[in-house]
C-alpha positions in Angstrom: -108.1 115.1 76.9 -109.7 112.2 78.7 -107.6 110.1 81.0 -108.2 106.9 78.9 -106.6 108.9 75.9 -103.7 109.9 78.1 -103.0 106.3 78.9 -103.2 105.3 75.3 -100.8 108.1 74.4 -98.4 107.0 77.0 -98.5 103.4 75.6 -97.9 104.6 72.1 -95.1 106.9 73.3 -93.3 104.0 75.4 -93.9 101.7 72.4 -92.2 104.0 69.9 -89.4 104.8 72.5 -89.1 101.0 73.3 -88.6 100.4 69.6 -86.0 103.3 69.2 -84.0 102.0 72.2 -83.9 98.4 70.7 -82.7 100.0 67.5 -79.9 101.6 69.3 -79.1 98.3 71.1 -79.2 96.4 67.7 -77.2 99.0 65.8 -73.9 97.3 67.1 -75.1 93.7 66.6 -78.5 93.0 65.2 -79.9 90.0 67.0 -83.3 88.3 67.0 -84.0 89.8 70.4 -83.4 93.3 69.3 -85.7 92.7 66.2 -88.3 91.2 68.6 -88.0 94.2 70.9 -88.5 96.6 68.0 -91.7 94.6 66.8 -93.1 94.5 70.2 -92.5 98.2 70.7 -94.1 99.1 67.3 -97.1 96.9 67.9 -97.6 98.6 71.4 -97.4 102.0 69.5 -99.9 101.0 67.0 -102.4 99.5 69.4 -102.1 102.6 71.7 -102.3 105.2 69.0 -105.1 103.8 66.9 -107.9 103.9 69.4 -107.0 107.6 70.3 -107.0 108.7 66.8 -110.7 107.5 66.3 -112.1 110.2 68.5 -109.3 113.0 68.6 -107.5 115.3 66.3 -104.4 114.1 64.8 -102.2 117.1 65.6 -102.5 117.3 69.4 -102.1 113.5 69.7 -99.2 113.4 67.4 -97.4 116.2 69.3 -97.9 114.5 72.8 -96.7 111.1 71.5 -93.6 112.6 69.9 -92.9 114.8 72.8 -93.1 112.1 75.5 -91.3 109.6 73.2 -88.3 112.2 72.7 -88.2 112.8 76.5 -87.9 109.0 77.1 -85.2 108.5 74.5 -83.2 111.5 75.7 -83.5 110.3 79.2 -82.2 106.9 78.0 -79.4 108.5 76.0 -78.4 110.3 79.4 -78.7 107.1 81.1 -76.3 105.2 78.9 -73.8 108.0 79.0 -74.1 109.7 75.8 -73.2 113.4 76.2 -76.1 115.9 75.7 -75.1 119.3 74.2 -76.8 122.5 75.4 -78.5 122.8 72.0 -80.0 119.3 72.5 -81.1 120.1 76.1 -82.7 123.4 74.8 -84.6 121.5 72.0 -86.0 119.2 74.5 -87.1 122.0 76.6 -88.9 123.4 73.5 -90.5 120.2 72.9 -91.9 120.1 76.4 -93.1 123.8 76.2 -94.7 123.0 72.8 -96.4 119.8 74.1 -98.1 122.0 77.0 -99.0 124.8 74.7 -100.8 122.3 72.3 -102.5 120.2 74.8 -103.5 122.7 77.4 
């Protein structure tokens, strides 16, 4: 993958994860700020993902975005003190291995 595509994949992954984190924050009290954060995150994801998909196969791009997004969200969950089971940690490891296998 080209460096420009990697940057756009990261933008999309950070956008999706920002929207997910805002959903978590808004789950206890849905505020305008939470909705705005979700909208900004999803917009970043769309504008990051669309240019990549113009010249690259969907499969590897999608796996890369989901893999990075999953790791960001899991790190956030750990940061806010949510317990991680061994099964969840193992699943995250499999996502990382799959990401490397598909995009290498």
